[in-house]
C-alpha positions in Angstrom: -64.9 11.5 -83.8 -62.2 12.3 -81.4 -64.4 13.1 -78.4 -64.6 16.2 -76.2 -60.9 16.1 -75.1 -58.3 16.7 -77.8 -55.0 14.4 -77.5 -52.5 15.6 -79.9 -50.5 12.3 -79.4 -53.5 10.1 -80.2 -52.6 8.1 -83.1 -56.0 8.9 -84.9 -55.1 12.6 -84.4 -51.7 12.0 -85.9 -53.0 10.2 -89.0 -55.3 13.3 -89.7 -52.4 15.7 -89.3 -50.2 13.8 -91.6 -53.0 12.9 -94.0 -51.7 13.4 -97.5 -48.2 14.5 -96.3 -44.8 12.8 -96.5 -45.0 10.4 -93.5 -41.4 9.0 -94.4 -39.9 12.6 -93.5 -39.4 11.6 -89.7 -41.8 13.8 -87.8 -44.7 11.2 -88.2 -42.3 8.3 -86.8 -41.4 10.5 -83.7 -45.0 11.4 -82.9 -46.1 7.8 -83.5 -43.3 6.3 -81.2 -43.5 9.0 -78.6 -45.6 7.3 -75.9 -43.4 4.2 -76.1 -40.0 6.2 -75.8 -41.5 8.2 -72.9 -42.5 5.1 -70.9 -39.3 3.6 -71.6 -37.3 6.6 -70.5 -39.5 6.9 -67.2 -38.9 3.3 -66.3 -35.1 3.6 -66.9 -35.0 6.8 -64.9 -36.7 5.0 -62.0 -34.5 2.1 -62.1 -31.3 4.4 -62.1 -32.7 6.5 -59.3 -33.4 3.3 -57.1 -30.1 1.9 -58.0 -28.1 5.0 -56.8 -30.2 5.2 -53.6 -29.4 1.6 -52.7 -25.9 1.5 -53.9 -24.4 2.1 -50.4 -26.6 -0.8 -48.9 -25.6 -3.1 -51.8 -21.8 -2.4 -51.2 -22.1 -3.0 -47.5 -24.0 -6.3 -48.0 -21.3 -7.4 -50.5 -18.4 -6.4 -48.0 -20.2 -8.5 -45.2 -19.7 -11.6 -47.2 -15.9 -10.9 -47.9 -13.6 -11.6 -44.8 -11.5 -8.6 -43.7 -7.7 -9.1 -43.6 -6.0 -8.9 -40.2 -4.9 -5.3 -39.3 -1.2 -5.2 -38.7 -0.2 -2.6 -35.8 3.3 -1.4 -36.2 4.7 -0.2 -32.8 7.7 2.2 -33.0 9.9 2.6 -29.9 10.7 6.4 -29.3 13.6 7.1 -27.0 13.0 10.3 -25.2 15.9 12.4 -23.8 16.2 12.8 -20.1 14.5 15.9 -18.7 16.6 19.0 -18.6 18.2 20.0 -15.3 17.1 23.0 -13.6 20.1 25.1 -13.5 18.2 28.1 -11.8 17.7 26.3 -8.5 20.8 26.5 -6.3 21.7 23.7 -4.1 21.5 24.2 -0.3 24.4 25.9 1.4 26.6 23.5 3.3 26.4 23.4 7.1 28.8 25.6 8.9 31.9 24.1 10.4 31.7 23.3 14.3 33.7 25.7 16.4 37.1 24.5 17.5 37.5 22.8 20.9 38.4 24.9 23.8 42.0 24.5 24.9 44.4 26.2 27.3 45.7 29.3 26.0 48.2 32.1 27.2 48.2 35.6 26.0 51.0 36.3 23.6 51.1 40.1 23.2 52.3 41.4 19.7 55.7 43.1 19.7 55.6 46.7 19.6 58.5 49.2 19.9 58.0 51.6 22.6 60.1 53.6 25.2 61.0 51.8 28.4 58.9 54.1 30.5 55.7 53.2 28.5 56.1 49.5 28.7 53.3 48.0 30.9 52.4 44.8 29.2 52.8 41.4 30.8 55.8 39.4 29.9 55.4 37.1 27.1 54.8 33.5 28.1 57.8 31.3 29.0 58.8 28.2 27.0 57.5 26.0 29.9 54.0 27.8 29.7 54.0 27.1 25.8 54.5 23.4 26.4 51.1 22.9 27.9 49.1 25.8 26.4 48.6 27.3 22.9 49.4 31.3 22.4 46.2 33.2 21.8 44.8 36.8 22.1 43.8 36.2 25.7 44.3 34.0 28.7 41.6 31.1 28.6 41.5 28.0 30.9 40.4 24.7 29.3 38.8 21.6 30.8 41.4 18.7 30.9 38.7 16.4 32.2 36.2 17.0 29.3 35.5 14.2 26.8 36.7 14.9 23.1 33.3 14.9 21.0 33.6 15.3 17.3 29.9 14.8 16.5 28.7 18.2 18.3 29.9 21.7 18.4 32.4 22.5 21.2 34.0 25.7 22.5 32.3 29.0 23.3 32.0 30.5 19.8 28.7 31.5 18.3 26.6 28.8 16.9 24.8 29.6 13.7 21.6 27.5 12.7 21.5 26.5 9.0 18.1 27.5 7.5 17.0 25.8 4.3 15.8 28.0 1.6 13.0 25.5 0.4 12.5 22.3 2.4 10.2 21.0 -0.1 12.6 21.5 -3.1 12.6 18.7 -5.7 16.2 17.7 -7.0 16.9 16.2 -10.4 20.7 15.4 -9.6 22.1 14.8 -6.1 25.3 13.7 -4.7 23.8 10.1 -3.8 20.9 8.9 -6.1 17.7 7.2 -4.5 17.4 3.5 -5.4 15.3 0.4 -4.7 16.3 -1.7 -1.6 18.6 -4.2 -2.9 19.4 -2.4 -6.3 18.1 -2.6 -9.8 18.0 -6.4 -10.0 15.7 -6.5 -6.9 13.5 -3.9 -8.5 13.2 -5.9 -11.7 12.3 -8.8 -9.6 9.6 -6.9 -7.9 8.0 -5.6 -11.1 8.0 -9.2 -12.6 5.9 -10.3 -9.6 3.9 -7.2 -9.2 2.7 -6.4 -12.7 -0.5 -8.2 -14.0 -0.5 -8.3 -17.9 -3.7 -6.6 -18.9 -6.1 -8.9 -20.8 -6.8 -6.3 -23.6 -3.0 -5.8 -24.1 -2.4 -9.6 -24.3 -5.2 -10.2 -26.8 -3.9 -7.3 -29.1 -0.3 -8.3 -28.6 0.7 -5.0 -27.2 4.3 -5.0 -25.9 6.8 -2.2 -25.1 8.1 0.1 -22.3 6.2 2.5 -20.2 8.3 5.4 -19.0 7.1 6.7 -15.7 8.3 9.6 -13.3 8.0 10.0 -9.8 9.3 11.8 -6.6 11.2 9.9 -4.1 10.4 11.6 -0.8 12.8 12.0 2.1 11.3 8.9 3.9 11.7 6.8 0.7 8.0 6.8 -0.3 7.0 7.4 -3.9 4.6 10.2 -4.9 3.4 12.2 -7.9 3.6 9.0 -10.1 2.9 9.9 -13.7 3.3 8.2 -17.3 5.7 10.1 -19.6 5.3 8.0 -22.6 3.0 4.9 -22.5 1.7 2.1 -24.9 -2.0 2.1 -23.9 -4.3 -1.0 -23.6 -4.2 -0.7 -19.8 -0.5 -1.1 -19.7 0.0 2.6 -18.3 -2.4 2.2 -15.5 -0.9 -1.1 -14.6 2.7 0.4 -14.3 1.4 3.3 -12.1 -0.4 0.7 -9.9 2.7 -1.4 -9.5 4.7 1.6 -8.5 2.2 2.9 -5.9 2.4 -0.7 -4.2 6.3 -0.5 -4.2 8.1 -0.7 -0.8 10.0 2.4 0.2 13.1 3.4 -1.6 16.4 4.5 -0.2 16.1 8.5 -0.4 18.5 10.5 -2.2 21.3 12.3 -0.2 22.4 15.9 -0.7 25.0 17.5 1.7 24.6 14.6 4.1 20.8 14.7 4.5 17.9 13.2 2.7 16.2 15.3 0.2 13.4 14.9 -2.4 14.3 13.7 -5.8 12.6 13.3 -9.2 13.2 10.0 -10.9 12.2 8.1 -13.9 12.1 4.4 -14.6 11.1 2.4 -17.7 8.5 -0.5 -17.0 8.9 -3.3 -19.7 5.8 -5.2 -20.9 6.6 -8.3 -23.0 4.8 -11.4 -23.8 6.3 -14.9 -23.8 7.3 -16.2 -27.2 5.0 -19.2 -28.3 
């Protein structure tokens, strides 16, 4: 009747099991509708699983049809304090004073109280001799025909040569600061002609100041050019390029001689208002 294989969910088998029993109890209905419920649950589970797997792709497709709002970039200007001065580095010693010029001198012995029989010193110079010579420790003959020179040492005293402690020392503060030939106005005019606004910065409306630091050498050339604070989009590299192409500056002066000086300048990038 039921074949060689027994299927307990077969409708005929269920009728045999519940023959003569209360089919309204609930168990009969559960077994009768079990295949339909099982198929429905399987279909719903597959649909939910496929939906969850494809959810990310569906969201990306929907976002592709919706235009994105323009991103607003907020640029905040930060003012950096000047670099601290190096107080450990001592300034070079001042050059020694040139020796005094050689002039006529007559010996003026000091007054010492002695007995008359012990006095063997030369008589003091007379007033007439002091009119043409200065008193000193010994007799000395000057050169009346020599030219008076104030730009070179004169006389016969020892000449001491000044030796610098570190000739390559970089100063942060000097007596006379370095500067662009013609002043700050000429430097600003040079930057306005030399700087080419980067295309990517123009497209993204990037504006601001690039703070650069460099060393003004003794001959006025600029070396060790670095960006301390930049704004990106190619503006930092353009500021360094313009400074490298700058003409020579007036060097800094310390103790009457040119020295290496560290210097900082802001390079302004601004677009014309439409």
